[in-house]
N, C-alpha and C positions, 0 to 999 in steps of 0.2 A: 504494499500499499504506499502510495506516494503522499506523505503528509504535507510537505511544502506545497504540492499541487492542490491538495484539498483545502489548505488554508487560503490559498489564492482564490479558489472557487467560492469559498464562503465570503470573502471580501467582495467579490464581484456580485454575489447575490445580495449582500447587505447594501451595496451601493445601488443596485437596481431597485430594491425595496424603498430606499430613501428617495430615489428619483421619482418613483411611482407615487409616493405620498405627496411630494412637492407638486407633481403634475396634477394630482387630484385636487389639491388646494387651488391651484391656478384655474383649473376647469370649473371649480365651484364658484369662483369669483367672476368668470366670464359670463357675458350676457349675449344671447343669440335671439334674433327676432325673425319671425316668418309671418306671412299674412296670406289671406285668401281674398279672392274676388276684388283684386285692385286695392287691397289695404283696408277694406271695411271691417275686417276682423284681424287683429294683430295679436300674436302670441309671443311671449318672451320666456325663454328657458335659460337655465344655467348650462354651462358646458358639460356638466354632469347629468343633465337631463331633467333637472327639477323644474317643474312648472312654476314660473315666477308671477306672471300676469297674463290676463286676456283683456284686450281693449276692443270694444265694439262701437262703431260709429252709429250715432242716433239715426242716421238716414236709412240703415238697413233693418231697424226694428219695426216690424209690422205685426201688430197683435193678431191679425187674421191669418198670418202665415208663419207660425213658429217653426215649421219643418225646415224652411230655407235657412233660417238663422242657425238652427241646430246643425244643419249640413255644413254651413260655412265654418262654424266653430270646430266641428269634428275634423274637417280638412286641415284647418290651420294648426290644430293641436297635433294631428298625425304628422304633418310636415315638420313641425318644430321638434317633435320627439325624434324623428328620423335624422334630422339635421344634427341634433345633439349627440345622438348615438354614433353617427358616422364621424363626427368631429372627435368624440371621445376615443373611438377605436384608432383613428389616425394618430392622435397625440400619444396615446399609450403605446402604440406600435413603434413610435420613434424611440421609446425607451426599451421595449422588450424585443425589438427586432422582428416584430410580427408574431412572436410566440404567444402572445396573450390570447389570441383566438384559438390556439391549438393545444395549449397545455392548461389543464384546470389549475386555478388558483393564481394564475398570473394576470388575468384580466378581471376587472370588476364589472359585473353586469350592471346596467342601468336600471 
């Protein structure tokens, strides 16, 4: 057993873990905005995928047509969550070399 090699590997893993924690903090502080139907519904998430806010323009609110508003909100939230997830995967991949999606425990699910 090569103990010096094992010690080096442990240092690399510890550095990767530290980098991942730092990246998670950075992603948590980031804000990403998406919208639907030309911006009448805007959704803001953190880079970690946490829903921060939903803004709805008064012009789209029609009490006789709640389905349209519901659809617009659903589209905007789905797009926001997808954008945040893709951004998260890309950023964490820069640390893990793409292993996060292939090895359990290296990536943090949204």
